DRENPA-3360 file (N, C-alpha, C; in nm, 2 decimals, always signed):
BEGIN
1 = MNVLEQKI = -7.66/+5.50/+17.08/-7.52/+5.49/+17.07/-7.51/+5.31/+17.08 ~ -7.45/+5.27/+16.93/-7.46/+5.10/+16.93/-7.42/+5.05/+16.95 ~ -7.29/+5.10/+17.03/-7.16/+5.02/+17.05/-7.09/+5.15/+17.15 ~ -7.10/+5.07/+17.32/-7.07/+5.18/+17.43/-6.87/+5.12/+17.39 ~ -6.74/+5.22/+17.40/-6.63/+5.24/+17.39/-6.62/+5.32/+17.55 ~ -6.56/+5.26/+17.63/-6.48/+5.35/+17.73/-6.35/+5.25/+17.75 ~ -6.27/+5.35/+17.79/-6.15/+5.28/+17.84/-6.11/+5.33/+17.94 ~ -6.08/+5.24/+18.02/-6.01/+5.24/+18.18/-5.90/+5.24/+18.23;
9 = RRKNVGKR = -5.75/+5.32/+18.23/-5.66/+5.29/+18.24/-5.62/+5.33/+18.41 ~ -5.55/+5.22/+18.44/-5.49/+5.24/+18.57/-5.36/+5.17/+18.59 ~ -5.28/+5.21/+18.65/-5.15/+5.15/+18.69/-5.13/+5.07/+18.78 ~ -5.04/+5.01/+18.72/-4.95/+4.84/+18.78/-4.88/+4.86/+18.88 ~ -4.85/+4.78/+18.93/-4.69/+4.77/+19.04/-4.65/+4.79/+18.91 ~ -4.53/+4.90/+18.91/-4.42/+4.88/+18.86/-4.46/+5.00/+18.73 ~ -4.38/+5.00/+18.62/-4.41/+5.08/+18.52/-4.53/+5.04/+18.44 ~ -4.57/+4.95/+18.42/-4.68/+4.89/+18.35/-4.80/+4.93/+18.33;
17 = KAVISLKM = -4.89/+4.94/+18.29/-5.06/+4.99/+18.26/-5.12/+4.91/+18.22 ~ -5.25/+4.87/+18.28/-5.30/+4.78/+18.21/-5.42/+4.89/+18.16 ~ -5.48/+4.80/+18.07/-5.61/+4.89/+17.96/-5.73/+4.81/+17.95 ~ -5.85/+4.85/+18.02/-5.94/+4.74/+18.00/-6.06/+4.80/+17.92 ~ -6.08/+4.78/+17.82/-6.18/+4.79/+17.73/-6.28/+4.77/+17.71 ~ -6.37/+4.82/+17.74/-6.52/+4.76/+17.72/-6.60/+4.81/+17.58 ~ -6.64/+4.67/+17.50/-6.71/+4.70/+17.42/-6.80/+4.65/+17.42 ~ -6.98/+4.67/+17.46/-7.09/+4.64/+17.42/-7.20/+4.68/+17.36;
25 = SPKSMMQL = -7.22/+4.59/+17.27/-7.33/+4.59/+17.17/-7.49/+4.54/+17.17 ~ -7.61/+4.63/+17.19/-7.72/+4.59/+17.23/-7.72/+4.43/+17.24 ~ -7.66/+4.32/+17.12/-7.66/+4.24/+17.14/-7.64/+4.15/+17.24 ~ -7.54/+4.20/+17.28/-7.43/+4.16/+17.41/-7.47/+4.19/+17.54 ~ -7.57/+4.34/+17.55/-7.62/+4.33/+17.66/-7.77/+4.27/+17.67 ~ -7.82/+4.24/+17.56/-7.93/+4.17/+17.60/-7.92/+3.98/+17.66 ~ -7.78/+3.92/+17.61/-7.73/+3.82/+17.62/-7.67/+3.85/+17.81 ~ -7.65/+3.96/+17.81/-7.59/+4.00/+17.97/-7.77/+3.97/+18.07;
33 = KPQLEQFQ = -7.84/+3.98/+18.04/-7.96/+4.02/+18.11/-7.95/+3.89/+18.18 ~ -8.00/+3.77/+18.10/-8.00/+3.68/+18.22/-7.92/+3.61/+18.29 ~ -7.83/+3.64/+18.30/-7.69/+3.62/+18.37/-7.74/+3.74/+18.50 ~ -7.74/+3.85/+18.48/-7.77/+3.98/+18.54/-7.89/+3.91/+18.67 ~ -8.01/+3.86/+18.59/-8.13/+3.86/+18.69/-8.13/+3.75/+18.75 ~ -8.00/+3.64/+18.71/-7.96/+3.52/+18.81/-7.91/+3.55/+18.96 ~ -7.79/+3.72/+18.90/-7.69/+3.74/+18.98/-7.80/+3.77/+19.11 ~ -7.88/+3.87/+19.07/-8.00/+3.93/+19.18/-8.06/+3.83/+19.24;
41 = AEHPKMFP = -8.14/+3.71/+19.18/-8.19/+3.61/+19.25/-8.07/+3.55/+19.36 ~ -7.98/+3.51/+19.36/-7.89/+3.47/+19.38/-7.81/+3.53/+19.50 ~ -7.82/+3.68/+19.51/-7.80/+3.76/+19.64/-7.83/+3.91/+19.62 ~ -7.99/+3.85/+19.66/-8.08/+4.00/+19.67/-8.04/+4.11/+19.71 ~ -7.95/+4.11/+19.81/-7.90/+4.26/+19.89/-7.81/+4.34/+19.78 ~ -7.76/+4.24/+19.70/-7.63/+4.32/+19.64/-7.72/+4.47/+19.55 ~ -7.80/+4.47/+19.46/-7.83/+4.59/+19.41/-7.94/+4.66/+19.47 ~ -8.01/+4.66/+19.57/-8.07/+4.74/+19.68/-7.90/+4.83/+19.77;
49 = FFRAAMGN = -7.83/+4.73/+19.77/-7.69/+4.82/+19.80/-7.67/+4.92/+19.70 ~ -7.60/+4.82/+19.59/-7.50/+4.96/+19.46/-7.66/+5.00/+19.42 ~ -7.79/+5.08/+19.43/-7.85/+5.13/+19.42/-7.83/+5.26/+19.50 ~ -7.84/+5.21/+19.68/-7.84/+5.28/+19.78/-7.65/+5.39/+19.78 ~ -7.58/+5.31/+19.72/-7.46/+5.36/+19.75/-7.42/+5.45/+19.60 ~ -7.50/+5.42/+19.51/-7.48/+5.55/+19.40/-7.54/+5.66/+19.40 ~ -7.64/+5.64/+19.48/-7.75/+5.78/+19.50/-7.70/+5.80/+19.60 ~ -7.56/+5.83/+19.69/-7.53/+5.88/+19.78/-7.34/+5.90/+19.75;
57 = VDVGSIIE = -7.29/+5.86/+19.68/-7.14/+5.87/+19.64/-7.10/+6.03/+19.53 ~ -7.05/+6.08/+19.58/-6.99/+6.20/+19.54/-6.86/+6.20/+19.57 ~ -6.78/+6.33/+19.48/-6.66/+6.35/+19.43/-6.57/+6.34/+19.59 ~ -6.47/+6.28/+19.61/-6.44/+6.29/+19.75/-6.46/+6.15/+19.83 ~ -6.55/+6.07/+19.80/-6.62/+5.91/+19.84/-6.53/+5.85/+19.85 ~ -6.49/+5.75/+19.93/-6.40/+5.64/+19.95/-6.48/+5.51/+19.92 ~ -6.44/+5.42/+19.76/-6.53/+5.31/+19.79/-6.43/+5.20/+19.80 ~ -6.45/+5.08/+19.89/-6.31/+4.99/+19.93/-6.42/+4.86/+19.93;
65 = INMTTTAG = -6.33/+4.74/+19.83/-6.39/+4.65/+19.81/-6.28/+4.54/+19.91 ~ -6.37/+4.49/+20.00/-6.29/+4.38/+20.02/-6.34/+4.18/+19.93 ~ -6.22/+4.18/+19.96/-6.25/+3.99/+19.93/-6.16/+3.89/+20.00 ~ -6.24/+3.79/+20.01/-6.19/+3.66/+20.12/-6.20/+3.54/+20.04 ~ -6.06/+3.51/+19.97/-6.06/+3.36/+19.88/-6.10/+3.29/+19.98 ~ -6.19/+3.15/+19.92/-6.17/+3.03/+20.00/-6.06/+2.97/+20.07 ~ -5.95/+2.97/+20.04/-5.85/+2.99/+20.10/-5.79/+3.07/+20.21 ~ -5.89/+3.13/+20.20/-5.84/+3.27/+20.34/-5.75/+3.36/+20.31;
73 = KTLCSNMR = -5.78/+3.38/+20.23/-5.63/+3.52/+20.19/-5.75/+3.64/+20.15 ~ -5.69/+3.71/+20.24/-5.78/+3.88/+20.19/-5.73/+3.98/+20.11 ~ -5.80/+4.02/+19.99/-5.79/+4.12/+19.95/-5.85/+4.22/+19.94 ~ -5.80/+4.36/+19.96/-5.88/+4.50/+19.95/-5.79/+4.61/+19.86 ~ -5.89/+4.64/+19.83/-5.83/+4.78/+19.75/-5.97/+4.87/+19.76 ~ -5.92/+5.04/+19.73/-5.99/+5.14/+19.79/-5.98/+5.22/+19.64 ~ -6.07/+5.34/+19.64/-6.03/+5.42/+19.55/-6.12/+5.55/+19.59 ~ -6.10/+5.71/+19.57/-6.13/+5.77/+19.63/-6.16/+5.85/+19.46;
81 = ISENDLAL = -6.30/+5.90/+19.48/-6.38/+5.91/+19.35/-6.37/+6.03/+19.33 ~ -6.35/+6.05/+19.17/-6.33/+6.17/+19.07/-6.44/+6.24/+19.08 ~ -6.39/+6.36/+18.97/-6.54/+6.41/+18.90/-6.53/+6.28/+18.75 ~ -6.44/+6.30/+18.73/-6.46/+6.17/+18.61/-6.51/+6.02/+18.63 ~ -6.46/+5.99/+18.74/-6.54/+5.89/+18.79/-6.70/+5.88/+18.87 ~ -6.73/+5.97/+18.91/-6.86/+6.01/+18.90/-6.94/+6.01/+18.77 ~ -6.90/+6.08/+18.68/-6.95/+6.10/+18.55/-6.98/+5.99/+18.50 ~ -6.85/+5.88/+18.47/-6.85/+5.75/+18.45/-6.94/+5.66/+18.55;
89 = FETLTAML = -6.99/+5.68/+18.63/-7.07/+5.62/+18.72/-7.23/+5.63/+18.70 ~ -7.26/+5.79/+18.64/-7.39/+5.84/+18.62/-7.42/+5.80/+18.50 ~ -7.33/+5.76/+18.38/-7.38/+5.73/+18.26/-7.38/+5.58/+18.29 ~ -7.33/+5.49/+18.34/-7.33/+5.37/+18.38/-7.46/+5.36/+18.45 ~ -7.51/+5.41/+18.56/-7.66/+5.46/+18.60/-7.79/+5.46/+18.48 ~ -7.74/+5.54/+18.44/-7.84/+5.57/+18.33/-7.90/+5.50/+18.25 ~ -7.75/+5.38/+18.20/-7.76/+5.28/+18.05/-7.87/+5.19/+18.15 ~ -7.79/+5.13/+18.25/-7.88/+5.05/+18.37/-7.99/+5.05/+18.36;
97 = AK = -8.08/+5.17/+18.39/-8.22/+5.17/+18.43/-8.30/+5.20/+18.29 ~ -8.23/+5.18/+18.22/-8.35/+5.15/+18.03/-8.38/+5.01/+18.00;
% end
């Protein structure tokens, strides 16, 4: 597959919908590699966590993300994993393993 085209739709507050389109060519993926390596060097616990989490996720699992800004504001979101989500995660995991 030369170009990955995956559209993820989610509902925003109100009736608007946001569409996130991800298009990555092999060249784009190669350009991303040094940034991922730098991220891994700066945050060594994250990739092992992601690997452990992906090995245990199943339909019905809940993923929750918390962020605290430098101003002290906390943002939190969560999602319950559906069969479609699991298929997407498995595809991304297989792509990243290459």
